[in-house]
C-alpha positions as CSV (number, residue, x, y, z in Angstrom):
1,M,166.4,161.2,89.4
2,D,163.4,160.5,86.8
3,E,161.5,163.6,86.3
4,V,157.7,161.8,86.8
5,V,154.6,163.1,88.1
6,L,152.4,160.0,88.5
7,S,148.3,160.3,88.7
8,Q,148.5,156.4,89.7
9,S,151.0,153.6,91.1
10,L,152.1,152.8,88.2
11,F,156.4,153.9,87.2
12,A,156.3,152.9,83.4
13,A,159.6,151.7,82.3
14,Q,161.6,154.6,81.6
15,A,164.9,154.6,79.0
16,Q,167.7,156.4,79.9
17,S,170.1,154.1,79.1
18,P,170.0,151.4,76.0
19,L,168.4,148.4,76.4
20,R,171.7,146.0,75.3
21,P,170.4,142.0,75.0
22,M,174.3,140.5,75.4
23,T,175.6,137.2,76.2
24,I,178.3,136.8,78.6
25,A,180.5,135.8,75.4
26,S,179.7,139.0,74.0
27,L,180.4,140.8,77.4
28,L,183.8,139.7,77.4
29,E,184.6,140.0,73.8
30,E,183.7,143.7,74.1
31,Q,185.6,144.2,77.2
32,A,188.6,142.5,75.8
33,R,188.6,144.6,73.0
34,H,188.0,147.8,74.0
35,Q,190.3,147.7,77.5
36,G,192.0,144.1,77.7
37,D,194.8,145.7,79.8
38,T,192.6,147.1,82.1
39,L,192.7,145.1,85.5
40,A,190.0,142.9,85.7
41,L,190.2,140.7,88.8
42,R,192.1,140.4,91.7
43,E,191.9,137.9,94.8
44,I,192.4,138.9,98.0
45,L,193.8,136.4,100.1
46,G,192.5,135.6,103.7
47,D,195.2,137.1,105.4
48,G,193.7,140.4,103.5
49,T,196.8,140.5,100.9
50,M,196.6,140.4,97.2
51,G,196.6,137.5,95.4
52,R,196.2,136.1,91.7
53,A,194.9,138.7,89.1
54,W,193.7,139.0,85.6
55,D,193.1,141.7,83.0
56,Y,190.3,141.7,80.9
57,A,192.3,140.5,77.9
58,A,193.3,137.6,80.2
59,L,189.7,136.8,81.6
60,R,188.5,136.1,78.5
61,R,191.4,134.0,77.6
62,D,191.0,131.5,80.6
63,S,187.4,131.5,80.4
64,E,187.4,130.5,77.4
65,A,189.6,127.8,77.9
66,L,187.7,126.7,80.9
67,A,184.2,127.2,78.7
68,C,186.0,124.1,76.1
69,A,187.1,122.0,79.0
70,L,183.5,121.8,80.1
71,A,181.7,121.6,76.6
72,A,183.8,118.8,76.4
73,R,182.6,117.6,79.7
74,H,179.0,118.4,79.7
75,P,176.4,118.2,77.1
76,R,174.7,121.6,75.8
77,G,171.8,122.7,78.6
78,A,173.5,120.4,81.6
79,R,172.9,122.0,85.1
80,I,176.6,121.6,87.0
81,A,176.9,123.1,90.6
82,I,179.2,124.9,92.4
83,F,179.4,124.8,96.1
84,S,182.4,127.4,97.3
85,D,183.4,130.1,98.8
86,N,184.4,133.3,97.1
87,R,187.8,132.6,94.8
88,P,188.6,133.4,91.5
89,E,187.5,130.0,90.2
90,W,184.0,130.6,91.1
91,V,184.2,133.8,88.8
92,L,185.9,131.5,85.8
93,L,183.1,128.7,86.2
94,E,180.5,131.3,86.4
95,L,181.5,132.9,82.7
96,A,182.7,130.1,81.2
97,S,179.6,127.9,82.0
98,A,177.6,130.6,80.2
99,M,180.1,129.9,77.1
100,A,179.6,126.3,77.1
101,G,175.8,126.3,76.8
102,L,175.3,125.6,80.7
103,T,173.6,126.1,83.8
104,L,175.3,126.9,86.6
105,V,173.6,126.1,89.8
106,T,174.6,127.8,93.1
107,V,175.1,126.6,96.4
108,N,175.6,128.0,99.6
109,P,178.8,126.4,100.9
110,S,177.4,126.6,104.4
111,F,174.8,123.9,103.1
112,A,174.9,120.5,105.3
113,A,174.7,117.4,103.1
114,R,171.1,116.7,103.0
115,E,170.5,120.5,101.9
116,L,172.8,119.9,98.9
117,R,171.2,116.8,98.1
118,Y,167.9,118.8,97.6
119,V,169.3,121.4,95.4
120,L,171.1,118.7,93.1
121,E,167.8,116.8,93.2
122,Q,165.8,119.3,92.4
123,S,167.9,121.1,89.7
124,R,168.8,118.0,88.3
125,S,172.3,118.6,88.3
126,E,175.2,116.2,87.1
127,A,178.5,117.7,88.5
128,V,179.3,119.0,91.2
129,Y,182.6,121.8,91.8
130,F,183.8,122.4,95.2
131,A,185.9,124.6,97.2
132,P,188.0,121.8,99.6
133,M,187.7,123.8,102.4
134,V,185.3,126.7,103.7
135,R,186.0,128.7,107.0
136,G,187.2,125.4,108.5
137,T,185.1,122.8,107.0
138,A,186.1,120.4,104.5
139,L,183.5,120.5,101.6
140,G,184.9,116.8,99.9
141,P,182.8,114.9,102.7
142,I,179.7,116.8,102.4
143,V,179.6,116.2,98.8
144,E,180.2,112.7,99.1
145,A,177.6,112.6,101.2
146,A,175.0,114.3,99.4
147,C,175.8,112.5,96.2
148,A,175.8,109.7,97.6
149,D,173.2,107.0,95.5
150,L,172.7,109.8,93.3
151,A,173.3,108.5,89.6
152,A,172.7,111.6,88.1
153,V,175.8,113.0,89.6
154,N,178.5,112.1,87.3
155,H,181.7,114.6,88.4
156,R,182.7,115.8,91.5
157,I,185.4,117.8,90.9
158,D,187.9,120.2,93.5
159,L,187.7,123.7,92.4
160,T,192.0,123.8,92.9
161,D,192.4,120.7,91.3
162,A,193.6,122.4,88.0
163,A,194.1,119.2,86.0
164,A,190.6,117.8,86.8
165,L,189.2,121.4,86.1
166,E,190.9,121.6,82.3
167,A,190.8,117.8,81.9
168,G,189.8,117.6,78.1
169,G,190.0,121.4,77.1
170,R,191.2,120.3,73.8
171,E,188.5,118.4,72.8
172,G,185.6,120.9,73.7
173,A,184.4,124.2,71.7
174,L,182.5,127.4,72.5
175,R,179.0,127.2,72.0
176,D,176.6,129.8,71.0
177,T,173.8,131.1,73.3
178,T,171.6,133.8,73.5
179,P,170.9,136.3,75.5
180,D,167.3,134.7,76.2
181,D,169.2,131.2,77.4
182,V,168.5,130.0,81.3
183,V,172.1,130.4,82.6
184,Q,172.1,130.3,86.3
185,I,169.4,128.4,88.7
186,Q,169.5,130.4,91.6
187,Y,168.0,129.7,95.1
188,T,166.0,132.1,97.1
189,S,167.3,132.9,100.2
190,G,164.5,131.2,102.1
191,T,163.4,133.6,104.9
192,T,160.1,131.7,105.2
193,G,161.2,128.4,104.8
194,F,163.1,126.0,101.7
195,P,164.4,127.6,98.7
196,K,163.1,127.4,95.3
197,G,165.5,127.3,91.8
198,A,164.8,130.4,90.0
199,L,165.8,130.2,86.5
200,L,167.7,133.3,85.6
201,H,168.9,134.1,81.8
202,Q,171.7,136.5,80.7
203,L,169.3,139.1,79.4
204,G,168.5,139.8,82.9
205,L,171.5,139.3,85.0
206,I,173.2,141.2,82.6
207,Q,171.3,144.8,82.0
208,N,170.1,144.9,85.4
209,A,173.7,144.4,86.6
210,R,174.6,147.5,84.0
211,D,172.0,149.5,84.8
212,T,172.3,148.8,88.5
213,L,176.1,149.9,88.8
214,G,175.1,152.5,86.3
215,R,173.1,154.6,88.4
216,W,175.5,153.5,91.3
217,G,178.1,155.5,89.2
218,V,180.8,152.6,88.6
219,G,183.1,154.0,85.9
220,A,186.1,152.1,83.9
221,G,188.7,151.0,86.1
222,E,187.3,152.1,89.7
223,R,187.4,149.8,92.5
224,V,184.9,147.8,93.5
225,L,185.2,145.3,96.7
226,V,182.9,141.9,96.1
227,M,182.3,140.7,99.9
228,M,179.2,139.8,99.0
229,P,179.0,135.8,98.7
230,L,179.1,134.9,94.9
231,F,176.0,132.6,95.4
232,H,173.5,135.1,95.7
233,T,172.6,137.4,93.0
234,A,174.3,140.7,94.7
235,G,177.8,138.8,94.1
236,C,177.9,137.1,90.8
237,G,175.4,139.0,89.3
238,L,175.2,142.8,90.5
239,S,179.1,142.8,91.9
240,V,180.7,140.2,88.9
241,L,179.3,141.1,85.6
242,G,178.1,145.0,86.3
243,G,181.6,145.5,87.5
244,L,182.4,143.6,84.0
245,C,179.7,145.8,82.4
246,Q,181.1,149.3,83.5
247,G,185.1,148.0,83.0
248,A,185.4,148.1,86.7
249,T,188.4,146.5,88.9
250,L,187.0,143.6,90.9
251,L,188.7,143.0,94.4
252,L,187.2,139.7,95.3
253,A,187.1,138.7,99.1
254,P,187.0,135.4,100.2
255,G,184.1,136.7,102.3
256,F,182.7,138.7,104.6
257,D,185.2,139.7,107.7
258,P,185.3,143.1,109.0
259,L,188.9,143.7,109.8
260,L,190.2,142.0,106.3
261,C,187.4,144.2,104.3
262,A,188.5,147.4,106.4
263,Q,192.2,146.5,105.6
264,V,191.2,146.4,101.8
265,I,189.1,148.9,101.8
266,E,192.0,151.6,103.6
267,R,195.3,149.9,101.5
268,E,193.6,149.8,98.1
269,R,191.4,152.6,98.3
270,V,188.2,151.2,97.4
271,D,185.7,152.9,94.9
272,Y,182.4,150.9,95.7
273,F,181.2,148.5,98.1
274,L,178.1,146.0,98.7
275,G,176.6,144.7,101.7
276,V,173.3,144.0,103.6
277,P,173.0,146.3,106.8
278,T,174.9,144.0,108.7
279,M,177.7,144.3,106.8
280,I,177.7,148.2,107.2
281,V,177.1,148.0,110.6
282,A,180.1,145.5,111.1
283,L,182.4,147.5,109.3
284,L,181.6,151.3,110.8
285,D,182.3,149.7,114.0
286,E,185.7,148.1,113.1
287,A,186.2,151.8,111.7
288,E,185.7,153.4,115.0
289,R,187.5,150.7,117.1
290,T,190.3,150.7,115.0
291,G,190.4,154.3,113.3
292,R,190.8,153.0,110.1
293,D,190.4,155.4,107.0
294,L,187.7,154.4,104.7
295,S,187.0,158.2,103.2
296,S,188.3,156.6,99.8
297,V,184.4,155.1,99.7
298,K,182.1,157.0,96.9
299,S,179.3,155.4,97.8
300,I,177.9,152.1,99.2
301,T,174.8,150.4,97.9
302,S,172.7,147.8,100.5
303,G,169.6,146.8,100.3
304,G,168.1,142.8,101.4
305,A,166.8,144.2,104.7
306,M,165.5,147.3,106.1
307,V,168.1,150.2,106.0
308,A,167.7,152.2,109.3
309,P,168.0,156.1,108.6
310,E,170.9,156.3,111.5
311,L,173.0,153.8,109.7
312,V,172.6,155.7,106.8
313,R,173.6,159.4,109.0
314,K,176.4,157.3,110.2
315,A,177.7,156.0,107.0
316,R,178.2,159.7,105.7
317,E,180.1,160.5,109.0
318,I,182.6,157.4,108.8
319,F,183.0,157.2,104.8
320,G,181.6,160.5,103.9
321,A,179.5,158.8,101.4
322,P,176.0,157.6,100.7
323,I,174.2,154.8,101.1
324,Q,172.3,154.4,97.9
325,I,169.2,151.4,98.8
326,V,168.7,149.2,96.0
327,Y,165.7,146.4,96.2
328,G,164.8,143.2,94.7
329,Q,164.5,140.2,94.7
330,T,166.4,136.8,93.4
331,E,163.2,136.2,90.8
332,S,164.0,139.6,89.3
333,S,167.7,139.5,88.9
334,P,167.5,140.6,91.5
335,V,167.2,144.9,91.5
336,I,164.0,146.3,91.0
337,S,164.2,150.2,92.4
338,M,167.1,152.2,93.7
339,T,168.0,155.7,95.1
340,W,170.4,157.8,93.5
341,S,173.3,159.6,94.9
342,G,172.1,162.9,95.0
343,D,168.8,161.8,96.4
344,A,168.0,164.2,99.4
345,E,168.1,162.3,102.8
346,A,165.0,162.0,103.2
347,D,164.7,159.9,100.3
348,L,168.0,158.1,100.7
349,S,167.1,156.8,104.2
350,G,163.3,156.8,103.9
351,T,162.6,155.3,100.2
352,I,163.9,152.5,98.3
353,G,164.5,154.6,95.2
354,Q,162.8,154.6,91.6
355,P,162.6,151.6,89.5
356,L,165.4,151.1,86.9
357,P,164.9,151.5,83.3
358,H,163.3,149.5,81.5
359,V,161.2,148.5,84.3
360,D,157.4,148.6,85.0
361,V,156.6,148.6,88.4
362,A,153.0,149.0,90.0
363,I,151.4,149.0,93.7
364,L,148.6,146.6,92.9
365,D,145.5,145.8,95.2
366,T,145.9,142.4,96.9
367,R,142.2,141.7,96.7
368,D,141.4,142.4,92.8
369,G,144.9,142.9,91.1
370,S,143.9,146.8,90.3
371,I,146.5,149.3,90.2
372,C,146.1,151.2,93.6
373,P,145.6,155.7,93.8
374,I,149.3,157.2,94.5
375,G,150.0,157.0,98.5
376,V,147.8,153.8,99.3
377,Q,149.6,150.3,100.0
378,G,149.3,147.4,98.1
379,E,151.8,144.7,96.6
380,I,154.7,145.7,94.5
381,C,155.0,144.3,91.6
382,C,157.6,144.5,88.2
383,R,157.5,143.7,85.1
384,G,160.1,143.4,82.2
385,Y,163.3,141.7,80.6
386,L,164.3,141.5,84.6
387,V,162.0,138.6,85.5
388,M,162.7,135.3,85.9
389,T,161.6,132.4,83.0
390,G,160.2,130.7,86.6
391,Y,161.1,128.8,89.2
392,N,162.5,125.3,88.1
393,D,160.2,122.2,87.9
394,N,157.7,124.0,89.8
395,P,154.7,125.2,87.2
396,E,152.5,126.2,90.4
397,A,154.9,128.3,92.3
398,T,155.8,130.2,89.0
399,A,152.1,130.5,88.2
400,A,151.4,132.0,92.0
401,A,154.7,134.5,91.6
402,I,154.3,135.5,87.8
403,D,150.8,136.4,87.0
404,S,148.8,136.4,83.3
405,E,149.8,139.8,82.6
406,N,153.5,138.9,83.0
407,W,153.4,141.2,86.8
408,L,155.9,139.2,89.1
409,H,154.5,139.4,92.8
410,T,157.3,140.2,95.1
411,G,155.0,139.6,98.2
412,D,156.2,143.0,99.6
413,L,153.7,145.6,100.4
414,G,154.8,149.1,99.6
415,V,153.6,152.6,98.5
416,M,154.4,154.9,96.0
417,D,154.4,158.5,95.6
418,S,153.4,160.8,92.5
419,R,157.1,160.8,91.9
420,G,157.5,157.5,91.5
421,Y,159.7,156.7,94.6
422,L,158.4,153.5,96.8
423,K,158.8,152.4,100.3
424,I,158.5,149.2,101.4
425,T,155.3,148.7,104.5
426,G,155.8,145.1,104.9
427,R,155.4,141.6,103.9
428,V,152.4,140.3,102.7
429,K,153.2,136.8,104.4
430,E,154.7,138.2,107.1
431,M,151.6,140.6,108.0
432,I,150.7,140.2,111.6
433,I,146.9,140.0,112.3
434,R,146.3,141.0,116.0
435,G,142.3,140.8,117.0
436,G,141.2,141.1,113.4
437,E,143.6,144.0,112.6
438,N,146.4,143.9,110.2
439,L,149.9,145.2,111.4
440,F,152.9,145.5,109.6
441,P,156.3,144.8,110.8
442,A,157.9,147.3,109.0
443,E,156.0,150.4,110.3
444,I,157.0,149.1,113.8
445,E,160.6,148.6,112.8
446,N,161.3,152.3,111.4
447,A,159.6,153.3,114.5
448,M,162.0,151.6,116.6
449,L,165.2,152.3,114.8
450,E,164.7,155.9,115.7
451,H,165.7,154.3,119.3
452,D,169.5,155.8,120.1
453,A,169.9,152.2,121.6
454,V,168.4,150.1,118.5
455,R,170.8,149.6,115.6
456,E,168.9,146.5,114.4
457,V,165.4,145.5,114.6
458,A,163.1,142.4,113.5
459,V,159.4,142.3,114.4
460,V,157.5,139.2,113.9
461,G,154.4,137.6,115.0
462,I,153.8,134.9,117.9
463,P,150.4,133.0,118.1
464,D,148.4,133.7,120.9
465,E,145.4,132.2,122.0
466,K,143.3,135.0,122.9
467,W,144.6,137.8,120.2
468,G,145.8,135.2,117.3
469,E,149.0,136.8,117.0
470,L,150.8,139.1,119.5
471,V,153.9,141.8,118.2
472,A,157.2,140.4,119.3
473,C,160.4,142.8,118.7
474,F,163.8,141.2,118.4
475,M,166.5,143.7,118.8
476,R,170.3,144.0,118.8
477,T,172.0,147.3,120.3
478,G,175.8,148.5,120.2
479,D,177.6,149.6,123.3
480,E,174.7,152.2,124.5
481,G,173.3,149.5,126.7
482,R,169.6,147.5,127.0
483,P,166.7,149.6,127.8
484,C,164.3,148.1,129.7
485,A,160.6,146.7,128.7
486,D,158.8,149.9,130.4
487,E,161.3,152.5,128.0
488,L,160.8,150.7,125.3
489,R,157.1,150.6,125.5
490,A,157.2,154.3,126.1
491,F,159.3,155.1,123.2
492,I,156.9,153.3,120.6
493,R,153.7,154.4,122.2
494,E,154.8,157.9,121.2
495,R,155.2,157.0,117.8
496,L,152.9,154.4,117.5
497,S,149.1,153.4,118.3
498,P,148.7,150.8,121.4
499,Q,148.0,148.0,119.5
500,K,151.1,147.7,117.5
501,T,152.9,147.9,121.0
502,P,155.2,145.0,120.8
503,A,154.3,142.5,123.9
504,H,157.6,140.6,124.1
505,W,160.6,142.8,124.0
506,I,163.8,140.2,122.8
507,W,167.5,141.2,123.0
508,V,169.5,138.9,121.0
509,D,173.3,138.9,120.7
510,R,173.1,138.0,117.3
511,W,171.0,137.0,114.1
512,P,170.0,134.0,112.5
513,L,170.9,134.9,108.7
514,T,170.2,133.6,105.5
515,G,174.0,133.1,102.9
516,S,172.9,136.5,101.9
517,G,172.6,138.3,104.9
518,K,168.7,138.6,106.0
519,I,167.7,138.0,109.1
520,Q,165.1,134.7,109.1
521,K,162.2,135.7,110.8
522,F,160.9,132.2,110.8
523,A,163.9,131.2,112.5
524,L,163.2,133.7,115.2
525,R,159.8,132.8,115.8
526,D,160.9,129.4,116.2
527,A,163.4,129.5,118.5
528,F,160.6,132.0,120.6
529,L,158.1,129.3,120.8
530,R,160.8,126.6,121.9
531,G,161.7,128.7,124.9
532,E,164.9,129.9,124.0
533,H,164.2,133.7,124.4
534,T,163.1,135.0,127.9
535,P,161.3,138.1,126.8
536,S,160.1,141.1,128.6
537,V,156.0,140.4,128.4
538,D,153.7,143.5,128.2
């Protein structure tokens, strides 16, 4: 950890690692030169067997060839969308589009035609590169429906059609780019509504991925399982670009399936993987059910949602490895802070770590923007190379997110201790106001996760005529059974004051999730208001 003693909630940028402004082209050139014969990428097929493979020299060669084809097809600065599950062509298109001076627009392959059309129009994309089939759904008809009467979309190319993908390659040429050039538009996860397009540049994506995997401990040649969706920064940013920065071997799963991923971890002796808590819970359940040996894992990185202390403990038991928590958002490329592998258990399970190198982080008062004293709650804000250029064609939202002093406002409430370790205490917009008193869901969620029967939890506010809002606690359990409302109420009253006690207790079998695995609290609230849940009422 960084040895600091802070007098206020401001962690000034540290420089444990060099700040190396790079482009994707220069990154690939450097790795091909230094370790061209090291295995860079291996494809995992749908049945868990291994498919195609690229060493670093081949990855650079094939990416450059595709970049020439893209440059022949699209003018500099064009936006091209990718609508696909995880596959090697996704990675090649990510690398090649940057070398062709293009901007890649990443799209969740579960989107319906209406959602895809919105992204294509909002991003001003002129092409869609798509997989023919994802989890039994044909994407071609969705693309056709989305592009109907969209004159701007000139190309619709099947990623599995090599001839179409590579057409014109001899006529195109690589284009010089700079680290500050925007290379991706990533649409935010949409936990509170429809997403906005964050403009992400090469410097932010590459440096952030390098520093994250550096703190994670990933080394050259080590095996990293990529099971996060590539359309998200955790997939194409941290996992892919971070792995390439470290010279690691990426094992690319077509998507997350606990049986498939457990098989691969055991057989390939995976060293590292990144997953949201719901993925880790499913892997732990699979390991307990089948007795698979997952002990090769050296460390797990998780974030995107609260990671329960019990999950950290159980991961130690099954994997023999720590869970290192990352915290961030798409707009910050994406990681702002991260725990260290050698941190005490209290920090691994109870904090979101210290800021990454070269990043200023502060807790700012939500009323006047001043820096909060140590331990006082405010909004988590960051500043530095990692901040997005802005939201695509949305200056109002950009101005609301990035202030005049270049602080990116995350919308998360938190506190900082004198060592610079951060804790999340809630969301500015998710704050529940009950009878004029501010309640923070994260505090209630943390307390509920101490119950042995509660594996995952989400707390939301439900409109109420008398109180303004009441607390609703949605829970998922394992095999421990479902305690009654009276037992849960007594449990929480031992830990929190009465006004923080949920009025509604709802057990669920599955969560409404974003494409990146975050729980959509607004969907839970909406379903409750539609009468789709039958709670026990306080």
